[in-house]
N, C-alpha and C positions, 0 to 999 in steps of 0.2 A: 565139819567141826567148823564152829560159828567164831570165829576170831574177829570182835570188833565190838563196838560200844566203850566202856570204861575198865582199862584196864591196867594194873596199876603194877611199876617198876616196883619189887618190893623193896625194902632196904635189909640186912642180916644182921638181926641185932647179936652182938657178942657180953657174955659175962664181964665180970670184975678179973679176973686170971687173962680173959682177953681171948679164952673157949666161947665154941658158937651157945649159944644160947636159946636153946630151941623152946625155953617156956616162955620166953617172951614170945617167940616167932610164931609160936602156936597161936596168941593171942592175939598175934595183930591177924595172923591171916582168919581168923574168927574173924575181926573187926572189919574184915574187908569182904566178908561174904555177906555178915549180915548189913553191912551198910550197901551192896549193892551193886559189887565188882564183878566184872564180866569178866576176864580172866588176872592171871595174876603171871607174872615174870620174876625166875628164882634167877639168882645170879648174874646180872645185869651189869651196869655199871655202876647203879644206886646199888645196887648188893654186893658191892667190891669185888668186884668176881677175881679181881688181881692179887687180892690180898687173899684170897681161900687157895687153904693148900687142897690138893686132888681132891682127899677122903672125903673132907669137908662138902666141896660141891658133892659131893655122890650122897652124902648126910643129909644134906639140906633139900636136893631134888628129891631124895626120898622119901622123906619128912612130909616133903607137902604134897607128895603125890598120894600119900595113903590118909594126909588129913583131909585134903580138897575132893578125893572120895568122886573121881568125876564129875562133880555139881558145876565145874567153869575150866578150860580149857587150860594146863600147866606149859608155861612155855620158859625154854632154857636157854637162858643166855649161854652159847658154845664159840662163839667170835674169839678168835685166835690171831694173831700175826702172820704167822704162816699155813696154809691151807692143810697141810697132814696133818696139824695140831689140831685144825676144826674139825674138820671129819674124822678122827679120833673122840674126840670128845661130843660130836653130836651123836657119835653111836652110841657112847657110851648113855648118853642123855636121855639115848631112846629106848636101852636097856632099863634103863629106870626108868622108864613110864610116861617120858616126859611125851606132850603132845603134839609140839611142834620146838624151832628153833628158830631162837631172834640170835639170826648172825650181822656184828657189827664189822663196818670194812677194815681191812686188815690195818692195824696203828702203826705209827713209827715207819714204819719200814716204807711207807707212799708210791703204791704197783699206780701203775697205767691205767686208763678205762680199760686197755686189754686186758693186762693183767687181772683187775676186777672182774671182767665178763668170765674167764676163766675162772679164776678163785668159786664164786658163787657157782657156776656148771660145779666143777667138781665135788663143792659140797652135795647141792642138790641131787647128784647122780649116785656117790657114795656115802653121804651121812646117816640114809635109810629113815631120818624127819622130813616131815613139811617147813620148808625155809620161811623164816622172813628176813625179809635187808634190812641193815638196818645204816643210814649213814648220817652220821654226826663229825662232821669235819675238825668242830675247835677241838674234839679231843682226837681225832687220828690221825690231824693234818694230810686226809685226803676225802677229796669230794665223787661219790656214785651218782653221776648226773642224769638226768632224765632221760637221754636217748639208750646209755648203757642199761637203766634198769627196764626199757623198753623191749631192749633185744635179753634181757632175763625172764622177762615173765610169760615168755611162753613155755615156759619149760616147767610141767606139773605137778614139780614140786616145789616151786616158787610160786606163793600163796599170797604175799604182798610184801610191802613196805613201811616201815617204821623212819618218817621225812624227820630228821632234828632243825633243818633250815628251812626257817620261819618268813622268810619275805615272800611278798604279795606274788614275785613272779615264780619262785618255787610252788608253789601253793599250788597256784592255776597249774603247772606243769604237771606239779602230780596227780591234780585229782583229773586232768586227762586222762592220765595211766588206768585209772579204777574202772573193774568191768567186774564179771559177777563171779570171777575166779579169783580175780586176784584186789585186796585189798589196799587202800590209801590208809594210813596211820599217821596223825601227828606226831611227835616226839619231843613238842614243845610246849610246854603248858601254854604259855603265855600269848601263843596264838591258836590254841587248839580250837576255841571258839572259831574263830577266823576258819579254818581247815577245814571242820566237820562242816560249817555251815556251803565248804564251796564244795562239796562230794566229799570229803573223808568220810571212812565208816568208823572211826571213835577214836582214843588216843591211848596211846601207852604213858601212865605219867606218873610223876614224881610226888606229884600235892595228893594226889588221892592216899599215899600213906597216912594222912594226917588226918583228912574228910573225904572219904570213901562217897558216904550218901549226895553230900554236894558235889562232889563232883559228876555223881552219874546221873547227878539232875541236866547238869548243863551238858553230858555224849547226850542224853534221851531228848531233850530240847533241841541240840544245833542237829543227830544227827534226822531226829524230824523238821528240820527244815525252820521248827518254830526261831525265826531271827530275834522276836522281841524278848520270849523269854530266857534263850541262849544267852542274850545281852546281860542282860540280869542278872543270871547266875554268875556268867564269867567277871561285870561288874563287882560281884559280890567273892570271889574268890581272887582280885588280884591284889588286894593287901598280902594275902598273904603269899598266896606268888611271888611277888615285888621284894618279903621280907624272907624266902628259901635262895632269892640270889645276891645275899649278903656275902657268900660262901661259896669256893666251889663244890659240889654236889656232890657225896651225902653231904654234908656235915651238917650243913643248917638243917633236913628236915632228921636228921635223927637226932639235931637238941630238940625237936619238937617232941618223939618217941618218951620219956618220963614224963611229959605234962599230961601225957593221956594215958599211962598207965601199963606204957608199950615195949619198956623198956630202955636200955642205959642207952645215952647220948654218943657214947665216944665210938668213934671209928677206929681204923688200922693205920699202922702208919705206911706212908709218910703223913695219912693226913690225920689232923688233930681238932680236935672238940673247940668245936665254937664256944668262944670265951665271955664270959658272963658283960655285959655293955647296950648299951642301947640296940644292937641288931636280936638280944636274945626276947628285949620288954617289946619288940617289934613281931616278933613272932609268935609272944605268949597274947601278945594284944589281937591278931590277925586271928588268931586258932578263935579266941573268947568271941572274937566277932561273928564269926561262920556259923554259930551255936543257933542262930534262928532260923538261919536257912536249911541246916540239917534236919532240925526236931520238924521244918513245915514237910517235909516229902513225904 
């Protein structure tokens, strides 16, 4: 399994009545595949995983597996606050055909590093799927440190790390952990180019929902070590990345869906839709400005 390059953390479109909008989701999947996306994450934080009912998670994942049909890896977000729940959801994802599990560090409960180590080993041993560790302290209130990752990467079922801390120090530390059987993936669009140029194998991206072709160009250049082209692509994407920072994810990225005919902008409560105003205007301008880069691919 080749999990690297441009990987999209998919949003979950909802219909006017709040139900899953699988027709829009199908268009989004096709848009990603046509744009060169090399893997998809279903029901991650960008996909509003914690707003999905259990049966909706199953429908969404099964639908993705069927539509993607093996063309790229399908990665299921299966991280829960408790270890037993995470194992159970990972097993269910395997039964539904997922290729790997993206397991966020347990949120809210604030485990120690030893607790994190034992949590991930249990999921790797019992979950039945290859595991990507996912560290995003701004959402979880705990930080999976590189030294703990170094202990976990020797397990054969733990295949990589999605790291959302974009500091220079963390990027260097994570890049040093990479090896052929353990990938380092950026989880922060704003520093993705820097992470890949330092040795990261790819990025699990939010902005790729809206511009998969342009983001694939960035990943191709950065993972090939083409610093000049990577910086050019990064600069072109920067206004959109900045526009998406106007509200908690995925509020802003979902506001871009109607502009592309990919679904409604509405998230589920307690998230609310991005208001009309300067932030929406900047989002539209940034998307329009990327057209020339995408068309050049």
